[in-house]
C-alpha positions in Angstrom: 66.2 86.2 74.9 63.4 83.7 74.3 61.2 83.9 71.3 57.4 83.6 71.8 55.4 82.0 69.0 51.8 83.0 68.6 49.1 82.0 66.2 46.5 84.2 64.9 42.7 83.4 65.1 42.7 83.2 61.3 45.4 80.5 61.3 43.5 78.4 63.9 40.3 78.7 61.8 42.1 77.4 58.8 43.5 74.4 60.6 40.0 73.7 62.0 38.5 73.8 58.5 41.2 71.4 57.2 40.5 69.0 60.0 36.7 69.1 59.2 37.5 68.6 55.5 39.6 65.6 56.2 36.8 64.1 58.3 34.2 64.6 55.5 36.6 63.0 53.1 37.1 60.0 55.2 33.4 59.6 55.7 32.8 60.0 51.9 35.4 57.4 51.1 33.9 55.0 53.7 30.4 55.4 52.3 31.7 55.0 48.7 33.6 51.8 49.6 30.5 50.4 51.4 28.3 51.3 48.4 30.7 49.8 45.9 30.9 46.6 47.9 27.1 46.2 48.0 26.9 46.8 44.3 29.6 44.3 43.6 27.9 41.8 45.8 24.6 42.2 43.9 26.3 42.1 40.5 28.0 38.8 41.6 24.7 37.3 42.5 23.2 38.5 39.2 26.1 36.8 37.3 25.7 33.6 39.2 21.9 33.4 38.9 21.6 35.1 35.5 17.9 35.1 35.3 16.3 33.9 32.0 13.5 36.0 30.5 9.9 34.8 31.0 8.2 32.6 28.5 4.8 33.2 27.0 2.6 31.0 24.8 -0.8 31.6 23.1 -3.3 29.1 24.4 -6.5 30.5 22.8 -7.7 33.5 20.8 -11.3 34.0 19.8 -12.5 36.8 17.5 -16.1 37.7 18.3 -16.3 40.8 16.2 -14.2 42.3 13.4 -16.1 44.5 11.1 -16.1 48.0 9.6 -18.9 50.4 10.8 -17.8 53.0 8.3 -15.2 53.6 5.6 -12.3 53.7 8.1 -13.9 52.7 11.5 -13.4 49.3 13.0 -15.4 47.5 15.7 -13.5 44.5 17.2 -13.9 42.1 20.1 -11.2 39.4 20.8 -10.9 37.1 23.8 -7.3 36.2 24.6 -5.7 33.5 26.8 -1.9 33.3 27.4 0.3 31.0 29.4 3.1 32.8 31.3 6.0 30.7 32.7 9.0 31.7 34.9 11.8 29.3 33.8 14.1 30.3 36.7 14.8 28.0 39.6 16.0 30.7 42.1 14.5 33.9 40.7 11.0 35.2 41.2 9.3 37.8 38.9 7.0 40.7 39.7 4.9 41.8 36.7 3.8 45.5 36.7 1.8 47.7 34.3 0.7 44.9 31.8 -1.1 46.1 28.7 -2.5 43.8 26.0 -3.8 44.6 22.6 -4.3 43.1 19.1 -2.7 44.2 15.8 -3.4 43.4 12.2 -1.1 44.2 9.2 0.9 46.5 11.5 -2.0 48.5 12.8 -3.6 48.3 16.3 -7.1 47.0 16.1 -8.1 47.1 19.8 -7.6 49.4 22.7 -5.0 48.7 25.3 -6.4 46.4 28.0 -4.8 46.4 31.5 -4.0 43.1 33.2 -3.7 42.9 36.9 -0.1 42.9 38.3 1.0 39.6 39.9 4.0 37.7 41.4 5.3 34.6 39.8 7.4 32.2 41.9 10.2 29.9 40.8 9.4 27.7 37.8 5.7 28.8 38.2 3.1 29.1 35.4 0.0 31.4 35.2 -2.9 31.7 32.8 -3.7 35.2 31.7 -7.0 36.2 30.1 -8.0 39.5 28.6 -11.0 40.8 26.7 -9.7 43.1 23.9 -12.2 45.6 22.6 -12.1 48.2 19.8 -15.2 50.3 19.5 -15.1 52.5 16.4 -11.3 52.5 16.1 -9.9 54.4 13.1 -8.0 52.1 10.6 -6.1 52.6 7.4 -8.2 52.8 4.1 -6.6 49.5 3.0 -8.0 47.5 6.0 -11.2 46.4 4.2 -9.2 45.3 1.1 -6.6 43.4 3.2 -9.3 41.6 5.2 -11.2 40.5 1.9 -8.0 39.2 0.5 -7.2 37.2 3.6 -10.8 35.8 3.5 -10.2 34.7 -0.1 -7.1 33.0 1.0 -9.0 31.3 3.8 -7.0 32.5 6.8 -6.3 35.7 8.8 -3.1 36.4 10.9 -3.2 38.5 14.0 -0.5 39.7 16.3 -1.6 39.6 20.0 0.8 41.7 22.1 1.6 42.4 25.7 3.8 45.2 26.9 4.8 45.8 30.5 7.4 46.0 33.2 8.9 43.4 35.4 11.1 43.1 38.5 13.4 40.2 39.5 13.3 38.9 43.0 16.3 37.0 44.6 15.7 36.2 48.2 14.7 39.6 49.8 16.3 41.7 47.1 14.2 43.1 44.3 15.6 44.7 41.2 14.5 47.8 39.4 11.9 47.7 36.6 12.7 46.3 33.2 10.5 46.8 30.1 9.4 43.7 28.2 7.4 43.1 25.0 5.5 39.9 24.1 4.4 39.2 20.5 2.1 36.1 19.7 1.2 35.3 16.1 -2.3 33.8 15.7 -3.4 32.1 12.5 -7.2 31.5 12.2 -9.3 30.0 9.5 -11.2 32.8 7.8 -13.4 32.1 4.7 -16.9 31.8 3.4 -17.2 28.2 4.7 -16.3 29.1 8.3 -19.4 28.4 10.6 -21.2 31.3 12.2 -19.6 32.2 15.5 -16.2 33.3 16.8 -13.1 32.7 14.7 -10.8 30.6 17.0 -7.2 29.7 17.3 -6.0 27.2 20.0 -2.7 26.0 18.5 -0.6 26.7 21.6 1.8 29.0 19.6 5.0 30.0 21.4 5.4 33.8 21.6 8.5 36.0 21.2 9.6 37.9 24.3 11.9 40.9 24.1 13.5 42.2 27.3 
């Protein structure tokens, strides 16, 4: 007597699902391997090129207004000129969302001023200018005292800052955005003998850049 083997519909469905699951797993592993290879390639390029952070220097800063209109309200007007340099030979830089402002004794004395985004090629330099204004900004009660003390000493020290985001460009590949901060220290003559007009600094001070 011969024995007839039969398979139920349930058993066939289970085998079908197993076959589909195996196909999805193969597809998943193939995509994972491809994605890992691409990331490894990009990381290798990054290690080889290793882009250096951009360099900034203060070319000129002019204070046209810096006076209290009330006990704790400051009016300020400062013209700023910076030199930005990309030191990389094979990496370009996209600058996005640039904001500049001035600070004195740890407190902000102008509003944030937006600078236009731009692209900087290999070993390229660009001049950046900004008009920093502070109409009626609230300041600490000690501001007047600190300013008079600096005037007696004959100089005033300002921090001129730029915050923003940048992207690296290698060939056709462009990285994600990275935050960076620039801090420039400007020392200006400030005393009773200073002529009428803007207080100026054109020392070409190198700025500190954090990335």
